[in-house]
C-alpha positions as CSV (number, residue, x, y, z in Angstrom):
1,M,-3.5,15.1,-12.3
2,N,-5.5,13.6,-9.4
3,K,-5.0,14.2,-5.7
4,I,-3.2,10.8,-5.1
5,S,-0.7,11.6,-7.8
6,L,0.0,15.0,-6.3
7,M,0.5,13.3,-2.9
8,I,3.0,10.8,-4.4
9,I,5.0,13.5,-6.1
10,G,5.1,15.4,-2.8
11,F,6.4,12.4,-0.9
12,V,9.1,11.6,-3.5
13,A,10.2,15.3,-3.5
14,T,10.4,15.3,0.3
15,L,12.4,12.0,0.3
16,V,14.9,13.3,-2.3
17,V,15.4,16.6,-0.4
18,G,16.0,14.7,2.8
19,V,18.6,12.4,1.2
20,T,20.5,15.3,-0.4
21,A,20.3,17.3,2.8
22,N,21.9,14.4,4.7
23,L,24.7,14.3,2.1
24,G,25.3,18.0,2.5
25,V,23.9,19.1,-0.9
26,A,21.7,22.1,-0.7
27,A,18.7,22.6,-2.9
28,A,18.3,25.8,-5.0
29,P,16.8,28.5,-2.8
30,Q,13.5,30.1,-3.6
31,G,13.8,32.9,-6.1
32,E,16.7,31.4,-8.0
33,E,16.0,29.7,-11.4
34,A,16.6,26.0,-11.3
35,K,17.3,23.7,-14.2
36,P,14.3,21.8,-15.3
37,A,14.0,18.2,-14.0
38,Q,12.1,15.3,-15.3
39,A,8.8,15.1,-13.4
40,S,6.7,11.9,-13.1
41,D,3.2,11.1,-11.9
42,T,4.4,7.7,-10.6
43,P,6.8,7.0,-7.7
44,P,10.2,5.6,-8.5
45,K,10.5,1.8,-8.8
46,S,11.7,-0.1,-5.8
47,L,15.5,-0.2,-5.5
48,V,15.3,-3.8,-4.3
49,P,12.8,-5.7,-6.5
50,V,11.8,-8.6,-4.3
51,R,8.5,-10.0,-2.9
52,T,8.3,-9.3,0.8
53,E,5.2,-11.4,1.7
54,D,7.2,-14.3,3.1
55,L,10.1,-12.3,4.6
56,P,10.3,-12.2,8.4
57,A,9.3,-8.9,10.0
58,S,12.9,-8.1,11.0
59,S,14.1,-8.6,7.4
60,R,11.4,-6.3,6.1
61,I,12.6,-3.6,8.5
62,L,16.2,-4.0,7.3
63,L,14.9,-3.9,3.7
64,A,13.2,-0.6,4.3
65,K,16.5,0.8,5.8
66,L,18.4,-0.6,2.8
67,E,16.1,1.1,0.3
68,S,17.0,4.5,2.0
69,A,20.7,3.7,2.2
70,L,20.8,2.7,-1.5
71,M,19.2,6.0,-2.5
72,S,21.6,7.9,-0.3
73,R,24.6,6.0,-1.9
74,A,23.4,6.6,-5.4
75,Y,23.1,10.3,-4.9
76,A,26.4,10.4,-3.1
77,E,28.1,8.8,-6.0
78,R,26.4,11.2,-8.4
79,F,27.4,14.3,-6.3
80,A,30.9,13.0,-5.6
81,K,31.6,13.0,-9.4
82,T,31.0,16.8,-9.5
83,G,32.8,17.4,-6.2
84,E,29.7,18.6,-4.4
85,I,30.3,16.3,-1.4
86,S,33.4,14.9,0.2
87,T,34.8,11.4,-0.4
88,Q,34.3,10.8,3.3
89,K,30.5,11.2,2.9
90,L,30.6,9.0,-0.1
91,D,32.5,6.3,1.9
92,N,30.0,6.6,4.7
93,A,27.1,6.1,2.4
94,R,28.7,3.0,0.9
95,T,29.5,1.6,4.3
96,D,25.9,2.0,5.4
97,V,24.8,-0.2,2.5
98,V,27.5,-2.9,3.2
99,V,26.5,-3.0,6.9
100,L,22.8,-3.5,6.1
101,V,23.5,-6.2,3.5
102,A,25.6,-8.0,6.1
103,E,22.7,-7.8,8.6
104,I,20.3,-9.2,5.9
105,E,22.7,-12.1,5.3
106,A,22.9,-12.8,9.0
107,K,19.1,-13.0,9.1
108,R,19.3,-15.5,6.2
109,D,21.9,-17.6,8.1
110,N,19.7,-17.7,11.2
111,L,16.8,-19.0,9.1
112,R,19.1,-21.7,7.7
113,D,20.0,-22.8,11.2
114,E,16.4,-22.8,12.2
115,V,15.4,-25.0,9.2
116,E,18.1,-27.5,10.1
117,L,17.0,-27.7,13.7
118,L,13.3,-28.1,12.7
119,E,14.2,-30.8,10.2
120,V,16.0,-32.7,12.9
121,Q,13.1,-32.3,15.3
122,F,10.7,-33.4,12.6
123,E,12.7,-36.6,12.0
124,V,12.8,-37.3,15.7
125,G,9.0,-36.9,15.8
126,R,8.6,-39.4,13.0
127,A,10.8,-41.9,14.7
128,E,8.8,-41.5,18.0
129,L,5.6,-41.9,16.1
130,A,6.8,-45.1,14.4
131,A,8.0,-46.5,17.8
132,A,4.6,-45.7,19.4
133,A,2.8,-47.4,16.5
134,E,4.9,-50.6,17.0
135,L,4.2,-50.6,20.7
136,Q,0.5,-50.2,20.0
137,E,0.6,-53.2,17.7
138,E,2.3,-55.3,20.3
139,L,-0.3,-54.3,23.0
140,Q,-3.1,-55.1,20.5
141,Q,-1.6,-58.6,19.9
142,V,-1.5,-59.2,23.7
143,H,-5.0,-58.0,24.1
144,L,-6.3,-60.2,21.2
145,H,-4.4,-63.2,22.6
146,A,-6.0,-62.7,26.0
147,K,-9.5,-62.6,24.4
148,S,-8.8,-65.7,22.3
149,V,-8.1,-67.8,25.4
150,G,-11.0,-66.4,27.3
151,A,-8.8,-64.5,29.7
152,T,-9.8,-61.1,31.1
153,E,-6.8,-58.9,30.5
154,Q,-7.9,-55.4,31.6
155,S,-4.4,-54.1,32.0
156,A,-3.4,-54.9,28.4
157,H,-6.6,-53.4,27.1
158,L,-6.1,-50.2,29.1
159,Q,-2.5,-49.9,27.9
160,W,-3.6,-50.3,24.3
161,V,-6.2,-47.6,24.7
162,M,-3.7,-45.2,26.3
163,Q,-1.1,-45.9,23.7
164,K,-3.7,-45.2,21.0
165,S,-4.3,-41.8,22.6
166,K,-0.5,-41.1,22.7
167,I,-0.3,-41.9,19.0
168,R,-3.0,-39.3,18.2
169,V,-1.1,-36.7,20.2
170,K,2.2,-37.6,18.4
171,Q,0.4,-37.3,15.0
172,A,-0.9,-33.9,15.9
173,E,2.6,-32.7,17.1
174,L,4.2,-34.0,13.9
175,K,1.6,-32.2,11.8
176,A,2.3,-29.0,13.6
177,A,6.1,-29.5,13.2
178,Q,5.6,-30.1,9.5
179,V,3.6,-26.8,9.1
180,Q,6.2,-24.8,11.1
181,L,9.0,-26.3,9.0
182,A,7.2,-25.4,5.7
183,Q,6.6,-21.8,6.9
184,V,10.3,-21.3,7.9
185,K,11.4,-22.8,4.6
186,R,9.3,-20.2,2.7
187,R,10.8,-17.4,4.7
188,L,14.3,-18.9,4.0
189,E,13.6,-19.1,0.3
190,A,12.5,-15.4,0.3
191,S,15.6,-14.5,2.3
192,E,17.8,-16.3,-0.1
193,S,16.4,-14.4,-3.1
194,L,16.7,-11.1,-1.1
195,V,20.4,-11.8,-0.3
196,T,21.1,-12.6,-4.0
197,I,19.6,-9.2,-5.1
198,V,21.1,-7.0,-2.4
199,K,24.5,-8.5,-2.8
200,N,24.4,-7.5,-6.5
201,I,23.2,-4.0,-5.6
202,S,25.9,-3.6,-3.0
203,K,28.5,-4.0,-5.7
204,P,30.1,-0.9,-7.4
205,A,27.7,0.7,-9.9
206,S,29.7,-0.5,-12.9
207,E,29.3,-4.2,-11.8
208,Q,25.6,-4.0,-11.0
209,Q,23.1,-6.0,-13.0
210,I,20.1,-4.1,-11.5
211,K,20.4,-0.3,-11.7
212,P,18.5,2.0,-9.3
213,D,15.8,4.1,-10.8
214,L,16.2,7.4,-9.1
215,P,14.1,10.6,-9.3
216,A,15.9,13.7,-10.4
217,P,17.7,15.4,-7.5
218,P,17.2,19.1,-6.6
219,V,19.6,21.5,-8.2
220,A,22.6,22.2,-6.0
221,R,24.0,25.7,-5.5
């Protein structure tokens, strides 16, 4: 067993002991024989199997908290069956999960609102660009007409040049808005997937489609 595997096992063991300590379940003291537990060289699978690359930073923080809360709830349900913890602690562990799921859903709803706002702003930008292009065409026609009759229409030419510059600015702004909209849509899509998964996990264990893969807990007294 290499050094990295030993470090992983040590981390998992520390996390399990911390969770059970919070639930009020004591590990077997030194010197007492404990029942053998299944050991593994690999860490437990994520309790929330979802890609996090496109999630907002705030949702990633909530997801990390939810991972811990889900483990606490799973152990609480396990220990409550044997009467090792009170029903109050079990209810508290379940409430923690429900609250975090609600916060994740709220983040998703905020992203929906942001997408709607950006879509409206994008459409406004497109309309402004179209109007600017029409005005440029009219100024160009005035300029060409002036040249055809031999007149010197510096004002029309200057307005046409200025309008052309404005259109370039509008095009750059529209491109930036399009990129921002695409980024937020990706975050929203990731958040929608996350909400679907965590809502399933927040259900009672008997109704879950995804079961948490927990390491063996320490032996209680």
